C-alpha positions, 0 to 999 in steps of 0.5 A: 116704903108702902107710903112711897108706893101708894103716893106714887101710884095716885093717878089723875083719874083718882084725883078727879074722880072715876065718873068725870073726864079730866080737863086740862085745868085738872091735869095742871092742878094734879101736876102742881099738887103732886110737885108740891107734895114732893117738895113738902116731903123733901123738906122733912129732915132725915128722909134720905138717911132714913132710907139707908137704914132699910134692907137692900130690897126695901131700898130698891123698892123705895128708889123705884117710886116716882115720889122718891125720884121727885124728892131726890130731884128737889134735894139735888137741885138746891143751889148749895148742892149745885155749888158743891158739884161745880166745885168738885168738878173743877177740882177733879179737872185740876187734879187730872190736868196736874197729874197729866202734866207731872207724869213725864213720858218714860224713857224707853231706851233708858229702861233696857240700856245696861 
């Protein structure tokens, strides 16, 4: 968790140096390297299951870091995951429509008639 916090707190000024004004090229290089770093972390096997082993407060600390957000974004934007979400959406809509069509309106007069 400390690693995620330290890596997330790395700023543009630290990347360029404190005695230099960052240029536009520096900003682009910084964002490119930060995104590449998150992509490389997301390729590590078991990074997400490892977070679930932590205590509740540690999970919250890790989830609040920018690096974990970027890693989750990389993992969740893979085509396989998007396909699973799309299939799940279609199945949920089908289930709701079939349930709505199979439930007939209640006969209100038939309930109280003796």
